N, C-alpha and C positions, 0 to 999 in steps of 0.2 A: 467454168469452164476452166480445161489448163491444158497449156502449150508445152508439147516435147518434139521431139526429131523421131519420126521413125525406127533409126534402129533402139532408140529407148524404151521406146513404148513395150513391145512384147515387155518386159523390163519390171512391170510397172503393174501396180492393182489400184484402181483406181473407182469409193467405194461411197456414198451417202451416208454420209451423218444420221444420225438416230434427232441428237439436242439440237437445235436450234441457236443457243449459246449468247441468246438476247438480243441474235440477230433475225434479220427478213427470209434468208435462208438458211437451207443445212448446209453446212459446209463440205469436201471435198474431201476424203482421208487418201493421199494418197501416198501407198508399200510398194516395199520390195515384191516384187513377185514373188522371187526365191529363195525363203527364208533358211535354205543350206549352209547359206556366209554366213549369218550370225546361230545360231545355235547347233553348238557340240553333242553328236547321241554317245549316250553312256556307251559301254565299248558291252562286246558280250560274246559266248564262243563259237570259234567255227568249227561247229562237230562236223566238219568233213574235211575236213585236215586234222583230227583227235589221229592220238595216238594211245590206240581202246586197249592194246596190248600194257603196254607197262601202265596207263588208268587200271588196269584190270588188278596188275602189283599196288602202282601208290592206294590204293581205296582199297584198303585194310582195314574191313572194323572188326575187332578183335575183342574180347569175350567184356575186360576189362570196360570198355566203353558203354558198353549196354547192361550191366550185372550194376549202376554206383545204384543210392538208394534211390535219389532225386529223380522221377521222371524225366527232366524241363535239362536236368543236367545230363544224361542217354543219352535226347534227341541233340541235345545243344556238341559233344563230342561223334556224334553221325554225321552233323550237319558241317564241321570244322575237316573227320577224313575228308567228306566227295571235293569241299575245298581248294583244299594244300591237293592233292591228286587231277581237279580241272586244271589247275593253276599250272599246276610243273607238267603238266600232260596236251592239254588241249588250247592252240594261239586265241587272240581275244582276237579285236576288230579297232581299228585304229579312232580313235576320239578327233581323227583331225577333219575338218572342215572339207564338208565334199566337195567335190565339181558337180560343173555343169552335169548332168545326164547325154548319153549320146545314144536318141530313140531306135540311132540306124547299126548301135553298136549287134551282132552278134558274136556265138560261137567259133564262125569263122575265123571275124578278127580277131579275138582273139588269140586262138593255134596260133593264125600265121603271126602277127605281134613275136607272139613264145619264142618261134619258132628265127624268127629273125634278130630278139636278143640272144640265144643261146648262139648265134654261128657267128655275130659278130663281138661276141666275149672271149669265140675261138683263134675270130680275127685276129682278138688283139692281144692273144698272147700266144700265138704265133701268125705273125703279118706274113707269110706267104702267099705265091698269088693264087692258087686252084680254094684258099678259104677264100680272100679279099674272091672274089668269082664268085663263092657260095651264098654271099654274106650278101653280093651286091643283089645277086639271083631272088634268095632271097625275100630282101627288102625292095625287089617290083610285083615280088606275087602278091605281099601284103599289101604293098598298095592300088593293087588292081583289085585284092574283094574289099578294099576299103570301098572302094568307087563306085564298083558295082552294088556296093547297100547302099548305100548314098544314095547312090537313082530306086536300085526299088525303095527307097522310104519318101523319095520323094514322091514315087507313083501311087505308092498308096494311099502317102498325105492330100492330095490332088484331089483323088478319083473319090475319096471319102467327105467333098465338099463337094455340094449339089445346092440347090436354089431354095429349096425348104432350111438350111442354113440359116443359123439362126444367125449376131453378131455375137449374142455373148458366148454360142459354141465355135465362130470361127475365131476368137481371139483365142481359145482355150488346144483347141488345133493348133494354133503359130506358134504357141508358147513351147508346148507338147514339140512338136516337130525343129524348137530350136534346145530341145532339151532342158523346161525351162518347168516345173510340176508346183504346181501347188499344199506346199507338207504345215505340219501341226506352225498353233501361232498359239498366241495367249490369248481368251478372247476375252475384252471388256465387257468385265462382266454391272449390272443395276440392282440395286440394291433397295426400290424407296429414290428417293432421289441422290444417294453412293452411288457413283462410278467407282470401283475398282479398277486399277491397273497390273500393280507389282503381283508381281507373282505368287508372294507371301498371299497375298491377300484374298487374287484371287481363289488360294486353295482352301482358307480355310472359309470361305465365300459358300462353294461346293460342298464343303463336309456339310456344313451346317444344313446348307441345305437340304443334303444327303439325311440328315439325320433329322428332320422333319418332318420327312415323308412313314418316318415307324415308330415317331415319339406321340405319350400318350394323349395330348390338343387335337393332336387328329384324329381319333375316336370318338364317335358317338355319347353322349351321356349313358346312352344305354349297356355298350358297349365297355362303356369302364365299369358298372356296375359287374359284368360280367365276367372280365377280368380281372378286380381288387378278388372276388371271391373266387372262381377257379384258383388265386396264387397262395394264398391262403391253406388251402389244401396239400395238405402233404402229398408226395407222390410214392406209394410204394412201390417198388419188384418183389418179392417173393416168389416169385414161380422155381423151380426146381431149378438147382446146379447143373443135374444131369439133361437136359432137354438138347439137341443137337446143336438150334444154336446157340448155347450157352458156351459151346467149347474152343478151347481156343482152333486157330484160325492154324493147315498146316498148308505147306509149301503151295501145292498144284492152284488153291484159291491166290494166293500170292503171282506167282506166275502170272495166268491167269487173268489176271486185272492189270497188270504191267504191257504180255499182248495186245490188249484193246485197248490203252490207253494210247490216249494220237497224244502229238509231240506238240506241246500249246506252252507258254510264254512259261515263266516258275516264278516263282512267290519272293519275298524277301528274299528268302535263305536260299535264292541262286539256287535249287537243285531242277534237273530236268529230269527227266524222264530218257531219253538217252543216255545220261547214266545210272539212271536204275537197273535201267537195260542190259550195263553189261559190269555189272562186276559180279565176282566171282561167286563159288557152289558158296565156300565158307563165310560169304561174309551175310549173301545174300540171306542164307541161314539165319546167320542169327539176328538182319534185320527182322524176320520174320519173326528170333525171340524177344524185338524191340514192342514190337506190334502185338502180340503176343503180352507182355508188361504191363502196354497203357492199357488195353480187353477186361483184362483178369485184375485189377488197382483201381481201376478205374478213374484213375486219375489224365486228365487233360495237359500237355505240353504247353507253356506258358507261350514256344513260336507258331503254335498253330490259331494264335489270340490274333495271327499279322496279317492284313494282306495291304498289298499294291491294286489301289483304289484309280480306276484311268475312267473322268469322265465323256462318254461317246455322245453327242449331239443327236437328240433324237430329229428323223427328215423333213424336212420344214419347218420348224420353228424356232424363235428366236433367240441365234445364239447369245443375246446378254441376260437372258433371264435365265440365274442359272437354278428356275425349277425344272427345265426344257433338257438337264441332262441325261441322259440313261448310268450310272454307276457300272463298272464292270469291275470286279474281281481279281485278282490274284491269288492266289494263296498258296501255300506250301506244296507240292507236288508228291510230297510223303502223307501230308495230311490228307491229300484226297483217294491218293492210294488208296489208302484204311480205310477213307468212309465207303469206296466202292467197295467193297469187300464187304464193308459192315453191310450194302445197300445190297449188294447181292444176296448177299447169305440170307435177312430178311425178303428180299422178295421173293424165294425161293420158295420159304417157309409160309408164303402167303400163300401163294398161287399154288401150290401146295394144300393146302387148308382150305382153299376154294373161297377165302377173306372175300378176294375183290368181286365187283362185279363183273359181269360174261357181257356191258350193254360200256363198259369205261374202258375205254382206246388208250386215253394220258397217258404219258408215263408209265407206259407199259412196253416190255420188248413186244412180244406178237398183235401187237397191234397200231395206230396212228390215228390223229386228230384223221383222216381223213377218209380211215374207215369208219367214222360215222355218219360224212358224208352221201356214201355208197345204202347205207338202211337206208336213207332217204325216200327211193325213190319207191316202192312200194307204199310207203306212210303219206308221201306223198299222193298217190291213186287213192287212196284205202279215204282222205282228206275232201275228196273229187266227189265223192261216195254220202258229203256230209256228213262224213264221220268226224266226233273232236279226237286230238292227238295232242298230247301234254307231253312236253318234252324240256329237260336242264339244258342251259353250258352253264357252266362255271371258268369264270375267267379268273388267275391267280397274279393278283393284282400286283406292282412293282418285286416277280417274284421273293411270293409271301415275306415280307420286311412286315406286313403287320400279323403274319400270323403266332400265337401267339405259344412260344417251347413248349409250354407247360400241357399246351392243348390238342394240341398235332402229333394224334398218331392217325398208322398206318389203315 
């Protein structure tokens, strides 16, 4: 049991520990509900305030950058060019500790507050009666808008509480009404009898768990024998270079790929799709030249082997078990752009040649996995007549982490 004042209660989290610690009862862990005061978030680019015109001039990829003998060096030159231009034209968010959120704050509150500050600066520089009256009116209007927003937010909050609302949901709503949200915190991991609480130990433990999933030890002996035999067989790509899918990429392929890309988190190099879309014509042509060098010389840049791996807890799983986390890898947007260009070309060729069965729905633009479900209606009627139905559902376990690269064919 823990005792605290009603004012302090929304600011705390109460959880029951899983280890008895040689006691006769489980311990109660009391922690601060909002970790925003303890965690400093890394700064990120604020693209809504970017000077794209200046960025287009500074992100000037030259022929010397992409013509170096080493592909890895050429890619690094392009990365440095992007980051230098971004740092000079795109502001970043502040890494300072953030304040409590205000759930009632909206655009009207923000605009009225800006107008109040604007008129205050005018009055401070030129303290006339008219400027003072204008500032007072703006201040009163901003105060009235904030109070109305607070009142509406409170009404919505009270209306969301019903007789079926559980105690857990109620306290979650109370904390949300006070602007307190649960932020990310480092989980305490257990491996056997060892507990990991330090950030570096947690990162290493999760990395080891992710590596275990695709390690050879996790395979059955029969599969290991097939794997070893397949890896001893050399791959031979003796196709004619005159085939269409072996030719160099063209500009429309790069532009199409960039237009279809969604704005996602950047990889270790910090380059985003927003930056790639705002390149000038010359820089975009030289970037295409670099991609074609990688394609024809068959050399993969070392920077593209790196990724930022984010562990995501699986729903309803124990957070102390490192195997209950799903790894999400943030790779380079340059790398993903090139991979999508290659994939679009290969998929087009496979569809054109009819290499993919018409019954396959997954991993295709023409159909979705839900399409297969609609095909079951007439089959189900056939089954009611006493006939047998043969079907196969394939699950890509762990996002292909156990698929052999030498044996993976479209």
